[in-house]
C-alpha angles and dihedrals in degrees: 000000000000091000091051091049090049090051090052094046096050097066089045090052092047092048092050091048091050092045092050093050092048090049092051091043094058092036091058090045091051091049090055090046090057089061101035098159095053092044092048093049091049091049091047093053089049091047093053091047091052095041094060098064091036090054092048089049090054091048094050092046092052092049089050089052091051090048091051092050089051090051088057088061094054116122135193111223114210110196107202127213118264090245093064111103125218091252092053091044092054091047091049091051090054091049092050092045089059094053124106114267094025121112098180140353120196124190116220115193125214091258093050091047091051092047092051092047091049091051097045100038101044091221094120096134092047092049090053088063092062116097096203133033105254095193120098125220113270136203113207109208121195113201117231118267115273097024114152122227091256092052092048091050090049090051090049092052092047094050093046090060093064111112094231093056117093097177134004118199134184116181104201101125091107090052092051089052090051092052090048090054090046090051090054090047092052092053090046091053090052092051092046091048090052093049094045090045088057089047090054090052090050092049093050092041092053091048091050091046091057090049091051091051090050090054097038095120092048090051091049091054092049091050090046092058090047103261110167120242090247090060093048093043098048101082092048091051091053090049088055090050091051091050091049092047093049092046093048093050091047090049090051090050093048093051090047090050092049090048091051092050092049095045097084097045089047091051090050091050092048091050089060087062093045091253132132094208117150125193114254120218131196115315122225091262091048092050093048090049089052091052091046090051089053091051093048092048091047093050093044094049092047093046094051093048097043093047091051095045097044090056088058097047115084130167113263 
């Protein structure tokens, strides 16, 4: 009999708990709706504070994507010895192209190298004065997609040991500098996000503190009749959640707007480099994570403030 009564009481308790939270949820929303300008300004400040690290995150990720696409265009240049014939050079290119970690190996003869240099340099008349072709045959090696820097360096060392190779060169110093700058930028974004997250908590906490002071007498009466802290605290926590939700949605919208405004200039810049690159904004999962972060910060800031203030308020 006791088990049956417990089974009947549990759904009633759950229903009451759900009903109470829904009541407070809509009560806190209605309270914000009665002061829309103040609520909107608070949410806007929170949105701007959240949009800054989110926008920096988008910028760093796009630069990383561009850097990765540039890495795909890296080539190892193998300058062959003058004694290597065209037949041996072509055969060597085929051998290297079949190796692990190599996507493509192209043999460039002395004549082809001179013709390309003549076309690109504009020194055609000066080159005609030369009796002999000073350029060596070259094998242009493209590393396989997805190779790490260590794997590319290992490939470079392995290819440079071939007896036909006079010099092996990989010009990736500029790319390493770019990745070093991006690494610093990623850490900076994390620090800025942490500081602005704390700022969001302070903003929401200060807003909730003013609300608590405005309802101080009401809180004293509730504590006088024995209302638990969880009951008194609940509407303020939901207010913090609403502020965080509104700020997160505004931040998402601001980043999306900035991405849209920068899309056309980015496409024009990419076209100058014969690229079809388009700037990528926040994905759906990134946007939802941003909104969730706003909600968590809003709840945390409200919880810290309410807990501290309720401990100081006692019935007279």
